[in-house]
N, C-alpha and C positions, 0 to 999 in steps of 0.2 A: 714260623707258625703252619709247619708243614705236617701232613696227619697223614696215618697209613690206614688203608682198611687191607688188612692180608699182607699181601707185598706188592699192592699200590699206595705208591703215594701222589699226594694231591698238594700241590701249592699251597693252599690255605684252607681251613676247614668251611668254605663259602661255597655251596652249591645252588643253581634254580632250583626251582621246584618245577615238577611236571606240569603242563600246560599253561604256563606262565610266562614262557620267555621262547615259545615256539620251537622252531628247529633249530635256534641261535641267529639264521641270519636274517630275519626278520628284523634286529637290531640293530647290523651291524655300521649301518651310517652313523648313529648316534652312539655307541658305547664299545669299546675295545673288548668284546666278550674275552679276549683267553686272559683279563684280569680276576677271572674266577676261579675258585679252587679245582672247575667240574660245570658240566651243562647238563643236564636231566633234559631229555629231548621231551617232546609233548607224546602224550601214550601214542603206539602204532597198533594196530591188530590185523586177522590174518585178511579180512577181507575190507573196501575201504569204507568207510558209515559217514554218512549225513550228520548225526548226532540229532538230536532233540529238536523239534520245530521252536521257534522262537515262539514268546517272550524266555531267554534262557538266560540272563543275568539280570542281579538285581543288585544295587548298590545300598547298603545296610549302614547304620552311624561309626559301627564301628570296622566293618569289613566290609564281603557279597557273598551273594545266594550265587551260584552255578548249576546248571542243569545242562550244560554244554551235549551230554551223551555219545564222549570219547570219538565226535568229529576227527576223519582223518584219513587219507588218501592210501590207505592200506597199505601193508610191508611191499608188496612187487614197488608201487614208484617210488614206495619209500628209501628201496636199495636202490633203486634209478636215480634220485631226484635230489634225496636228502643225503643217502654215505657218502660221494662224491664230495660235499661240502664239508659235512663232517669231518674227513678225513685231512680237510686242510688246515684243523682250528691247532692252536699251541695246546691249549687246555685239556684236560681231562673229558670225555664223553660217555654218558649213562645213556644208555637206550631203553623206556620206559615202555613195558610189553604191558595190552591188557586182552580179555576175552570173555568169550560167552559160555564155555564149553572147555577141559583138560585140552582135548585137543590142539582147539583156538591157539593156545597159548604157547604150545609144544612144538607145532606147528611152525608158529612165526619165528618163534628162538632158533626153528633150525635151518630157516630160511638166513635168518643175518647170518647165523654161524656161520655160514657159506660165503657172503658177501664181498668178502676182502676189506672189511669195515677193521676202521685203526680204534675202535669204541672199547673200552678198557672193561664194560658191565653190562647188567640190566635188574633195574627196579622194576618187579613187579605188582602191580595193581590188582592186589585179590582183594579189594573192595567191586567186584564185579559181579553181576548176576550170574547162576549158572544157570542156564537152560536148561539143563537138563535133568536137575534138582530141583525144578518147581521154580528157581527164580530166588533162592539162597545162596548169600554173599559167598564166595572161598571163604574169605576171610574174617568169618564168624565162628566156623568152625573146624577145630583142630585138628583131626584127622583129614578134613579135605586140604586143609595148609600144609599137613606134612604132607600128602603123597603128591599134590604137586608141589611141592619146594621139591622135594625126592627127584621127582622124572627130568625136573627143568636142571636141577643138580647132574643128572647122568647126562645132559645135552653141551654144554658149555665147562670151559674150565675157567672162563670170566667172573669177575663181579658175580657174585647174584643178591640180591637184595629185594626183601619183600619189602611192601607196603601194607602197614597198621591200620585197619578204621580203629577208631575210637568208640564204635558205635558197638560195642559189647560186652559184656556180662566183669570179664576179664584180660586184658587188653595182654596182660601178660602170660598167662595160659597160651593164648596164638602165639604169642612170640616165641616162648621155648616150642611150639610144636613147628615154627620155623626153624629154631635150630637145630634140633632134632634130624630136621628133613636135610639137612647143610647149606644151609643160608649161611653167605658170609659177613651180613649184616641185616639190620631193619631198618625199615623209615616208619616214625611215630611224629606226628599222627595224618592219616589224611582228613579229609571235611569231616564236618558233627552235621547233624541232618536238621535242618531248618527250613523257616516259611515265613512268608512274608505277603500279607494284604493291600491290595491296594482300594482306599477308602472309596476313591469316584466311582468306582468300579465293582467293587465288594468280589472283585476275582482276585486271586492268586498272582501276586508277581512273575511268577515263573507258570510258564504253559503244563508244566510236570506236576504242579501244587508245593513239592516239597523239592531243595534242593540240598547242595552243599555250600555250608556254613564257611568261613575262612575268613583270615585277616585279625587283626588283635584282639578281637572279643574272643579269640580260641586260647589264645596264648596259654592263661591259666591252665586250662583243661589239659593244653600238650605238655608244661610241664610239668603235671603231674605222671600223663601217661609214661611220659620218658623215664620220668625216675623210678615209677613201679619196673616198667618194664629190665630199666637199670641192674634193679637187685632182682630179676630174675633171669637172666641169661650173663652168658660169657662175651657174646658175639658183640661190635660195638654196634651205635642206636645213631640214627641219623634225624634230628631234631626237625622236626616241620609243626610251622603253625604261629601267625602272627607278629613275623619276625620283621621286626622295623628300624633296630638301631644299633648300635655295638654291644649297650647293658643287654638286648635281650638276646643276644649272641652268649655271651658272660653267663647269663643266667641256665639258657639252655645245658653250656657245658659240666657246670656245677652239676643241673642235676641227672647227669651222667650221656650225655650225647658227645660222641668223637666229631663231626659233622652240622652241620647243621642245612636247613633249604631255605631262600629267603622264595615266596611267592607273591599272594596277591599284592606286597607292596610295591613290585616290582611294575606295576601299572602305574602309578604313581608316580615313577622315578627307577625308572630302567638301569641306572647308573648307581641306584643305591649299593649294589654288592661291593662297587671300587670305594664308594666312600666309605663303608663299613670296614674294607679291609684297612683301608687309611685309619680311620681309629682304634680298631686295634690294636695294631703297632703300636700307634702312643699308648694305649692304655695297656697293656703286655711290658712297655717300656716303661712306664709310671708304677707300675708296682710290680716291677721285679718278677713279669713271670718268661722263662727262658726257652718252656715248651707251651705249645695248648694241651699237652700231655698233664701239664703240672694242676688244669683245671680240672677235668673231666669227673665227674662223680665228686667235686671235694664239696660237696654242701656239707655244712655242718647243724646237727642238729641242738635246739634244745637241751639243755639239762634239766632235769624233772626233782 
């Protein structure tokens, strides 16, 4: 079940999705986090953020809406309080970075690079509004994506993974921009824009009106986007979106993902990663699969 991204080997293709497993220590009394192929920590930003005012989470019929607003303790405290714990983990650690301007991203990475952390890479959340560009998200503009990737590439030899938004005209164009900028991989997809209304109050269920929809409801959208990106770039893809079973993982691999992230369903079952890992071992054995690579992008099309 081992897979590689560049020169980094992971014990399985299963990662936690940023923001859904905290920093890893919140669940250590319930599960063995080292059973995961890797932990992607919740976003860290240059300065502390309280996030959006509540209500900022709403459950839906097949997932959840969230508008947390990147609440986090900021990179200084992250280095002081979180890095020592992460360094003790046996599994691979990838740090998610977010920002509201290019300098935010770069300064955060520079500080993390000098922190003596054992993390193997960074996942860059480019679904963030660029304040200096009037609020446009980095990840909806090819030029901005490529330039940000280039600048971050100059500052690290660790894995550089750009996390793509589905809320774009052509996700494959953004993926190609990330590849051109020097990314080692892309993650697809981030949440889909959604909204829910409380019938009693007639008010939106989120304080910010709109939020990010995640969970099983978005899986077909995620599968489609992963496959589009697979046909457009040569770098690995980390698939995200509604994964709840081993069958979901196999579907993402067939669509072109090298690894996957489990997110929303961790709230229902923090031990889901371990269970799916065991189910995958059984699936591989029963179906004569020797390596995860034997499944990647092996979808077969209908003959016309």
